[in-house]
ZAMARGU-4260 file (C-alpha; in steps of 0.2 Angstrom, whole numbers, plus 5000, padded with zeros to 4 digits):
<rodrens>
0) 4582/4961/4943 | 4596/4964/4955 | 4604/4947/4951 | 4602/4948/4932 | 4613/4963/4929
5) 4628/4957/4938 | 4627/4941/4928 | 4626/4951/4912 | 4640/4962/4916 | 4650/4947/4920
10) 4646/4938/4904 | 4651/4954/4894 | 4667/4954/4903 | 4670/4936/4899 | 4667/4939/4881
15) 4679/4953/4881 | 4693/4942/4889 | 4690/4929/4875 | 4692/4942/4861 | 4708/4949/4869
20) 4715/4931/4871 | 4711/4927/4853 | 4719/4943/4847 | 4735/4939/4857 | 4735/4922/4850
25) 4734/4929/4833 | 4748/4941/4836 | 4759/4928/4843 | 4755/4917/4828 | 4760/4931/4817
30) 4776/4933/4827 | 4780/4915/4826 | 4777/4915/4807 | 4789/4930/4806 | 4801/4921/4817
35) 4800/4905/4807 | 4802/4915/4791 | 4817/4924/4798 | 4824/4908/4804 | 4821/4900/4787
40) 4830/4915/4779 | 4844/4914/4791 | 4846/4895/4788 | 4846/4898/4769 | 4858/4912/4771
45) 4869/4901/4783 | 4868/4886/4770 | 4873/4898/4756 | 4887/4905/4767 | 4892/4887/4771
50) 4893/4883/4752 | 4903/4898/4749 | 4915/4893/4763 | 4916/4875/4757 | 4920/4882/4739
55) 4933/4894/4746 | 4940/4879/4757 | 4941/4868/4741 | 4950/4882/4732 | 4962/4885/4746
60) 4966/4866/4747 | 4968/4866/4728 | 4980/4881/4729 | 4989/4873/4744 | 4992/4857/4734
65) 4997/4868/4719 | 5009/4877/4730 | 5016/4861/4737 | 5018/4854/4720 | 5027/4870/4715
70) 5039/4869/4730 | 5044/4851/4725 | 5047/4857/4707 | 5057/4872/4713 | 5067/4860/4724
75) 5070/4848/4710 | 5075/4863/4698 | 5087/4869/4712 | 5095/4852/4712 | 5095/4851/4693
80) 5102/4869/4692 | 5116/4864/4704 | 5120/4849/4694 | 5120/4859/4678 | 5131/4872/4686
85) 5144/4858/4690 | 5143/4852/4672 | 5145/4869/4665 | 5160/4872/4676 | 5168/4855/4670
90) 5164/4860/4652 | 5172/4876/4655 | 5188/4868/4662 | 5187/4855/4647 | 5187/4870/4635
95) 5202/4877/4644 | 5211/4860/4643 | 5206/4858/4625 | 5213/4875/4620 | 5229/4871/4629
100) 5229/4854/4620 | 5226/4863/4603 | 5241/4874/4607 | 5251/4858/4611 | 5245/4850/4595
105) 5251/4864/4585 | 5268/4862/4592 | 5268/4843/4591 | 5262/4845/4572 | 5277/4856/4568
110) 5288/4843/4576 | 5280/4827/4570 | 5280/4832/4551 | 5299/4832/4550 | 5299/4816/4560
115) 5287/4808/4547 | 5297/4814/4533 | 5313/4806/4540 | 5303/4790/4544 | 5297/4789/4525
120) 5315/4792/4519 | 5322/4779/4531 | 5308/4767/4525 | 5314/4770/4507 | 5332/4766/4511
125) 5327/4750/4520 | 5317/4744/4506 | 5331/4748/4494 | 5343/4738/4504 | 5331/4724/4509
130) 5328/4707/4501 | 5320/4712/4484 | 5303/4704/4487 | 5286/4712/4481 | 5296/4727/4475
135) 5282/4735/4465 | 5270/4734/4480 | 5282/4740/4492 | 5288/4755/4481 | 5270/4759/4477
140) 5266/4760/4496 | 5281/4771/4498 | 5276/4783/4484 | 5259/4784/4491 | 5266/4790/4508
145) 5277/4803/4499 | 5262/4810/4490 | 5251/4810/4505 | 5264/4821/4515 | 5260/4835/4502
150) 5241/4834/4504 | 5234/4848/4515 | 5217/4839/4516 | 5225/4824/4526 | 5226/4827/4545
155) 5243/4825/4553 | 5236/4811/4564 | 5230/4801/4548 | 5247/4804/4540 | 5256/4797/4556
160) 5244/4782/4556 | 5248/4777/4538 | 5266/4779/4541 | 5266/4768/4556 | 5255/4756/4546
165) 5268/4755/4533 | 5281/4751/4546 | 5270/4738/4553 | 5268/4729/4536 | 5287/4729/4534
170) 5289/4721/4552 | 5276/4708/4548 | 5286/4702/4532 | 5300/4697/4544 | 5289/4683/4553
175) 5278/4676/4539 | 5280/4664/4524 | 5273/4669/4507 | 5272/4663/4490 | 5268/4674/4475
180) 5270/4674/4456 | 5280/4686/4446 | 5292/4688/4431 | 5311/4685/4433 | 5325/4686/4421
185) 5334/4669/4419 | 5349/4668/4407 | 5343/4684/4399 | 5325/4678/4396 | 5310/4684/4406
190) 5300/4670/4413 | 5285/4667/4424 | 5291/4660/4441 | 5284/4657/4459 | 5293/4666/4473
195) 5295/4659/4490 | 5299/4671/4504 | 5303/4664/4521 | 5303/4679/4532 | 5318/4689/4527
200) 5329/4674/4529 | 5327/4667/4511 | 5320/4673/4495 | 5319/4659/4482 | 5311/4657/4465
205) 5306/4642/4454 | 5300/4642/4436 | 5282/4635/4434 | 5289/4619/4426 | 5301/4617/4440
210) 5316/4616/4428 | 5325/4631/4436 | 5327/4638/4453 | 5337/4651/4462 | 5340/4661/4478
215) 5344/4679/4483 | 5362/4681/4490 | 5361/4695/4503 | 5380/4696/4503 | 5383/4698/4485
220) 5365/4705/4482 | 5363/4694/4467 | 5353/4680/4462 | 5361/4663/4462 | 5355/4648/4452
225) 5352/4632/4462 | 5354/4614/4456 | 5339/4602/4454 | 5342/4594/4471 | 5332/4609/4479
230) 5317/4607/4468 | 5307/4595/4479 | 5310/4606/4495 | 5306/4622/4486 | 5290/4615/4478
235) 5285/4609/4496 | 5289/4626/4503 | 5278/4634/4490 | 5263/4623/4493 | 5265/4626/4512
240) 5265/4645/4509 | 5249/4643/4498 | 5241/4633/4512 | 5240/4618/4501 | 5251/4608/4513
245) 5252/4607/4532 | 5267/4616/4539 | 5282/4605/4540 | 5301/4605/4540 | 5310/4610/4523
250) 5328/4611/4518 | 5332/4627/4508 | 5348/4637/4505 | 5351/4651/4517 | 5365/4664/4514
255) 5378/4665/4527 | 5378/4680/4539 | 5397/4680/4542
</rodrens>
């Protein structure tokens, strides 16, 4: 009996230790579960936080790229504005120059109008004293110039151009050969003739049938009849002027300049 009680007591004690250990293990398991739960919550929070950070980083990168793009655009606009400023300055200077030119044009216009009138008058005198070829055409051109000078809707520059053009036509007459048809009074009778103009050196006519021919005498300012010995040469000259015959040497009467 003495040995049984201690063993019983010991057994009771051992069972008590097992209960305490099991309780500690259960508590530790609860602590671990709570810790794991907290760790999962922390990890999830960290994941969400990282996602938020990634999103903010992407936004920052996007804004930074936009900022860099804007800087380049601003830099380009500054260069463009600088170029525009130079162009505007040049245009303003051109405006000043144009205004000065307009003022000068007004002065020139007042001076050139009398000049053109004098040129037209001089042209009329020249035609009157010149060899009498294409009289109707030349007088019509002169009349058109005189009428043009009274028109307000024609710019001074256009008036001057047409006056100079008329002078150029008259100059060209002096270095060309021409044949044209017209009417001419022979022995009091008006007849169809062919005129041959050789520059301003000679003006000759010949009837269509070749029966009569004549030449303008610059000294007497009259027509003079030519004998039939000139018929062939005049006919040849008319054909060359009409481009029906290749240019060649012809013998025609020329008034003396003495």
